[in-house]
MIDOSE-1310 file (N, C-alpha, C; in nm, 2 decimals, decimal comma, always signed):
residues 68
makk	+2,02/+0,70/+3,13/+2,08/+0,63/+3,06/+2,00/+0,71/+2,93; +2,13/+0,71/+2,81/+2,09/+0,77/+2,65/+1,96/+0,73/+2,63; +1,89/+0,85/+2,56/+1,76/+0,79/+2,47/+1,81/+0,74/+2,36; +1,75/+0,62/+2,33/+1,74/+0,62/+2,17/+1,70/+0,64/+2,08
vtpk	+1,77/+0,72/+1,96/+1,73/+0,78/+1,89/+1,62/+0,69/+1,71; +1,52/+0,72/+1,70/+1,46/+0,62/+1,60/+1,45/+0,68/+1,47; +1,51/+0,62/+1,36/+1,51/+0,70/+1,26/+1,34/+0,73/+1,23; +1,30/+0,79/+1,15/+1,15/+0,82/+1,11/+1,14/+0,77/+1,00
vkmv	+1,01/+0,68/+1,01/+0,99/+0,60/+0,93/+0,90/+0,63/+0,78; +0,94/+0,58/+0,69/+0,85/+0,65/+0,56/+0,76/+0,61/+0,55; +0,64/+0,65/+0,58/+0,52/+0,60/+0,48/+0,46/+0,63/+0,38; +0,37/+0,54/+0,35/+0,30/+0,55/+0,18/+0,15/+0,56/+0,19
kitq	+0,11/+0,63/+0,17/-0,04/+0,63/+0,13/-0,11/+0,55/+0,00; -0,21/+0,46/-0,02/-0,26/+0,41/-0,10/-0,38/+0,39/-0,11; -0,41/+0,45/-0,25/-0,56/+0,48/-0,26/-0,62/+0,36/-0,37; -0,74/+0,29/-0,33/-0,74/+0,19/-0,46/-0,84/+0,31/-0,56
vksa	-0,81/+0,29/-0,68/-0,88/+0,41/-0,78/-0,97/+0,33/-0,89; -0,91/+0,20/-0,91/-1,00/+0,12/-1,01/-1,04/-0,03/-0,94; -1,15/-0,09/-1,01/-1,19/-0,19/-0,91/-1,10/-0,30/-0,94; -1,12/-0,41/-0,90/-1,01/-0,52/-0,96/-1,13/-0,63/-0,99
igys	-1,23/-0,61/-1,02/-1,34/-0,68/-1,08/-1,26/-0,73/-1,21; -1,25/-0,85/-1,28/-1,22/-0,92/-1,37/-1,08/-0,94/-1,41; -1,03/-0,89/-1,26/-0,85/-0,91/-1,24/-0,86/-1,04/-1,18; -0,71/-1,10/-1,20/-0,71/-1,23/-1,12/-0,70/-1,22/-0,98
kvhk	-0,71/-1,36/-0,92/-0,78/-1,37/-0,78/-0,63/-1,31/-0,70; -0,50/-1,31/-0,79/-0,37/-1,27/-0,69/-0,37/-1,14/-0,67; -0,43/-1,09/-0,79/-0,46/-0,89/-0,77/-0,52/-0,88/-0,67; -0,67/-0,96/-0,65/-0,79/-0,94/-0,57/-0,70/-0,94/-0,44
gtir	-0,63/-1,04/-0,41/-0,58/-1,11/-0,28/-0,48/-1,00/-0,23; -0,40/-0,93/-0,31/-0,31/-0,83/-0,29/-0,37/-0,67/-0,27; -0,47/-0,68/-0,27/-0,56/-0,55/-0,28/-0,61/-0,58/-0,14; -0,67/-0,69/-0,10/-0,71/-0,71/+0,06/-0,58/-0,76/+0,15
algi	-0,48/-0,75/+0,11/-0,38/-0,76/+0,18/-0,30/-0,66/+0,23; -0,32/-0,55/+0,15/-0,30/-0,42/+0,14/-0,40/-0,34/+0,24; -0,50/-0,41/+0,31/-0,61/-0,35/+0,42/-0,71/-0,27/+0,32; -0,73/-0,27/+0,21/-0,85/-0,20/+0,13/-0,95/-0,29/+0,10
hrmh	-1,09/-0,22/+0,18/-1,21/-0,31/+0,12/-1,25/-0,25/+0,01; -1,28/-0,10/-0,05/-1,32/-0,07/-0,12/-1,31/+0,05/-0,20; -1,36/+0,12/-0,32/-1,29/+0,19/-0,40/-1,28/+0,33/-0,34; -1,19/+0,39/-0,34/-1,13/+0,53/-0,32/-1,09/+0,51/-0,11
etve	-1,09/+0,40/-0,11/-1,02/+0,40/+0,07/-0,88/+0,44/+0,05; -0,80/+0,50/+0,12/-0,73/+0,52/+0,16/-0,66/+0,47/+0,30; -0,53/+0,35/+0,25/-0,47/+0,32/+0,38/-0,33/+0,41/+0,36; -0,27/+0,35/+0,48/-0,10/+0,42/+0,51/+0,00/+0,27/+0,55
hpdt	+0,06/+0,26/+0,52/+0,17/+0,15/+0,56/+0,30/+0,20/+0,56; +0,40/+0,16/+0,64/+0,51/+0,20/+0,61/+0,58/+0,14/+0,49; +0,70/+0,23/+0,44/+0,72/+0,19/+0,29/+0,89/+0,07/+0,33; +0,83/-0,06/+0,29/+0,93/-0,14/+0,28/+0,95/-0,21/+0,15
ptlr	+1,03/-0,29/+0,18/+1,05/-0,37/+0,04/+0,95/-0,46/+0,01; +0,90/-0,50/+0,11/+0,79/-0,62/+0,06/+0,67/-0,54/+0,00; +0,63/-0,42/+0,10/+0,53/-0,37/+0,01/+0,52/-0,29/-0,11; +0,69/-0,24/-0,12/+0,67/-0,21/-0,27/+0,63/-0,31/-0,39
gmlr	+0,71/-0,43/-0,36/+0,66/-0,55/-0,42/+0,47/-0,59/-0,46; +0,44/-0,58/-0,34/+0,27/-0,58/-0,34/+0,22/-0,45/-0,46; +0,29/-0,31/-0,41/+0,26/-0,24/-0,49/+0,30/-0,22/-0,62; +0,38/-0,29/-0,67/+0,42/-0,33/-0,82/+0,32/-0,44/-0,90
kvnn	+0,26/-0,53/-0,82/+0,16/-0,59/-0,84/+0,07/-0,57/-0,89; -0,02/-0,43/-0,85/-0,13/-0,38/-0,85/-0,11/-0,25/-0,89; +0,00/-0,19/-0,94/+0,01/-0,07/-0,97/-0,09/+0,02/-1,08; -0,17/-0,07/-1,14/-0,29/-0,02/-1,21/-0,45/+0,00/-1,16
livi	-0,45/-0,04/-1,03/-0,54/-0,01/-0,96/-0,59/+0,07/-0,87; -0,38/+0,12/-0,80/-0,40/+0,16/-0,71/-0,31/+0,35/-0,71; -0,36/+0,46/-0,68/-0,26/+0,58/-0,69/-0,15/+0,53/-0,59; -0,03/+0,56/-0,56/+0,06/+0,59/-0,47/+0,12/+0,75/-0,42
eeqv	+0,11/+0,77/-0,26/+0,16/+0,89/-0,26/+0,25/+0,88/-0,14; +0,38/+0,93/-0,18/+0,48/+0,90/-0,08/+0,50/+1,02/+0,04; +0,47/+1,02/+0,18/+0,51/+1,07/+0,29/+0,65/+1,11/+0,32; +0,64/+1,20/+0,36/+0,81/+1,25/+0,41/+0,81/+1,21/+0,58
């Protein structure tokens, strides 16, 4: 049987660099949904259109690093 070749999934590193205190509940909820619990914490997620929309919502609170 032939092996299935799975394409490499691009990953995105997300780090929170600014506090969400003083921002709306939507921003705080988006940070939580990304899996970030504290300042300067870094999480990795696969690069998807849904994730990009979430990152656009809180782009002033985070730093995004794309990985190959």
